[in-house]
N, C-alpha and C positions, 0 to 999 in steps of 0.2 A: 397419715404422716408418711412422707416420702423423704428419707434421709434428712429429717429435720424440717421439712416443709409442712406447715399447718395450713391447709387450704382454706380454713375458715377464719384465720386470724393472722394476717400479715403484720398486725401491730405487735405481735409477740417479740419482734426484734428489739424494739425500744424497751419493752418490759425486761428482757434478758439483760440489756445493758444497764438499766437502772438497778437491777438486783445484784450487780457486781459480777455476773458471769462474763467470761471473756467473749467479746463479739465474734461471731462467725463471719465468713465472707458474705453470706446471705444478709446478715445484719448490716454489714458495711454497705451493701448495695441498696438496702432500704433507706439508710441514712442519706446516701447520695441522692436518691430519688426525692426525699423530703426537702432537700435543699435545691431541687431543680437542676441537678448536675448530671453530666454524663457519668457512667459508671467507671470507677478507677480500681486499680489493684491497691490494697492497703499498703501504706508506707512506701508508695511508689508514685512517680509522676505519670506513669503510663496509664492510658485509658484502655479499657477492655475492648478487644477486637473479636471478630467472628471466629477466628482461629482458636481463641481461648475456650470457646464453648463446644467446638467440634473436633479439635485436634486430639492426638493420642494422649496428651497429658491434660485433658479437659477437666473442668471443675466438678465438684460434687453436684449431685442432682438438685439439692435445695438451692444452691447459688444459681444454677442454670435456670431453674424455674422462676426465681425472682428476676433474673435478667430478662426473661421473656416478657415479663409484666412491666418492669420498671425502666428498661433501657430506653434512652432517648435516641440511641443510634439504632435506626430501624433494621439495619443489617444484622447487628448483634441479636436483637430481639427475634428476628425471623430465623436466624441460624440456630438459635437455642431450641427451636421446635424440632430440629432433626434428632438430637440425642434423646430428647424427651419422648418423641414419637416412637423411636426404636426401643426405648426402655419399656414403654407401654405395650408395644407389640410383643416383646419377649416375656412379659410378666404373666404370672398365673392369675387365676380368677380373683382372689381377694385383693391382690395388688393392682390388678387391672381396674377394679372399681375405684381405687384411690387415685389412679391416674385419670380416670374419667372425671372424677371430682376436680382434680387439678386443672384439666383442660377446660372444664366448664368455667372455672375461676378465671383462667387466662382469657377465655372468650369474653367474659364480662368486664375484666379490669385492665387488660393490656392497654398501654398508651398508644400503641400503633394499630391502626385499623386493619392493615394487612395481616398482622399477627392474630387478631380476633377472627378474621376470616379463615386463616389457616387452622386455628384451633377448632373452629366449628367443622371444617371439612374433615379433619382427622377423626373427630368424634363421630361424625355421621357415617364415615366409612370404616369405623372400628379399627383405626390405626392400620389400615391395609398397607402391606409392603409396597405395592405399586404406587400408592399415594405418597409415601415417604420418599421413594426414589424420584418421583416426579417433582416433588418439592426441592430435593437436592439439585436436580437438573436446572430448575428454574432459578435457584439462587446462584448456581455457577454461571449460568448464562447472563445473569444480571451483573455479577461482581467481576467476572473475568475481564471484560473490556475496560473497566475502570482501573484495574490493577495494571493492565497493559499500558494504559495512558499514563499512569503514575511512573512506570519504568521509563517511558519515553521522556517524561518531564525531568527525571533525574539525569538523563543524558544532557539535556539543555543546561541544567545546573552545572554539570561538569564542564560544559563549553564556556559558561560564564566565568567559572573559577579560573579557567585557562586563558581568559581574555579573548576568546574566539567569537563571542557574540556581544552585541551592544546591550547596555542596560535597558534601553527601550524595547528591544526585541524580547529580552527576558521577561519584562513586566507584561508584555502582550501575551507571551506564552503562559505566564502564571495565571493571568485572567482567563485564558481559554481553558487551561488545565482545571481550574477551580470550577468553571461552568460545566465542563464535561463530566467531572466526577461528583458533583454535588448530589448527595443522597445515594450515590452508587459505590463510594469508597468508604471503608471503615473510618469513622471520625478519628480514631486513634492513630491510624496511618497518616491521615492528612495533618493532624496535629504534630506528629513526630517530624514530618517533612518540614513544617514551618520552624519548629525548634532548631533543626539542623541549619536551616537557611540563616536564622538569626545568629547562630553560633559560629558559622564559617567566617574566619577572618578575611578571606580573600574575596568575599562578596562586598561590593562597594557600599559604604554607609548610606549613600543616597538611595540605593535600591532597598535597603532594609527599612529606611524611613518611609518609603513609598508603600512597602508592604504593610507597615503599621497603619498607614492611612487607609489602605484597603480594608483591613480588619475592622476599623472603626465603623464602617457601614454594614458590617455583617449583622445578622439577627442577634439580639441581646444575649441569648444563652451561649451561642458559639463565640461571640465576641468576648464574653466574660471568661470563658475557659482559655481562649487563646492569649488574651492580654495578660491574664494572671500567670499563665505559663511563661510568657516573656519576662514579666517582672521578677520571676524567680529563677530565671536562666542566667546563672553566673557567667557562662561563656559568651553571653550577648554583649557584655561590657557595660560600664556605667554610662557612657555617652548615649547609647541607644535606649537604655532603661530610663534615663532622665528625660530624654526626648519623648518617650512614650507616656510618661507621667504628665508632662506638659500638655500634650495634645489631648489626652484623656480629660484633663480638667478644663480645657478650652472648648471641647466639642461634645462632651457627654454631660448628662444631668448629674447632680450631686448623688442621687440615689444609685445611678449606674456606676459611678466611680466608687462609692462605698461598697457595693457588691463585689466589684473587682478586687478592691483592697482587702476585703474580708477573705475572699478566696485565696488571695496572695498569702495572707497570714496562715491559712490552713495549709497551703502547700509548703510554707516555710516552717511549719510545725510550731508556730507561735500560739496557735489556738486549734482546737480539734473541731471536727465537724459536729461531734456530739454537743460541744459547748455552744456552737452557733445554733443548733437545733433547740437547745434549752432556752437560749435567749429569745428565739422566735416564739416558743411556747409561752414564755413569761410575758412577752409583749402582747400576745393574743389574749391572755387572761386578764391583763391590766386594762 
């Protein structure tokens, strides 16, 4: 057990919730994973980003461990290996054995193949400090160009708001930005960027509608998160939200629309993720 992480029973999260015990952040992450979601912060619209697991105010070890296994954002999952590796390196013999067990679990169960490889490497090299520093350098080299591209794109957004670039130029820049940062920028940062674009009153409605059309062809998981965010974004305005609902029903399957609307209900706190999980379990049993 490492700060609440039971390396043999990740199902313990659901058991604690059913018993009436208040869910922990790790429990919340497990529920997100069961629903096929990116990890979020409880009672917040914000997705977890790599800074949350590596920063000065980072999460408890149990939540970081679950993030390394369950996160569908590969950057978050990989970044989580840094504090876990450092904690293992600094631990005494008894605790070291528990970390070895945890890393063995990560190697077997992580969603991301690179995280599996990282866990294996850290185990094989006994959490060597040089290995951890190399991992940190690799992550920095991978992420830094994407964040620089993000800042450059924000400058183009500013130019659009000031009327200094055309809608066509902006949409081309958005497409290039998305292509350049796909898989290299935290999903939470990308999502926040889109939320702000939909909320800014000075961005032309036709641009916002074309951005919605772009999202429609994204992979289902990403599309579900981004469109449900839009539908719950009060600053987007009823016109854009109504348009989004119309194009969803015209272009997506009934199942895809239902999943988006269920997630919208979660984000508007009309239903909890736990209630959806219960419904899924009941359907599976029937």
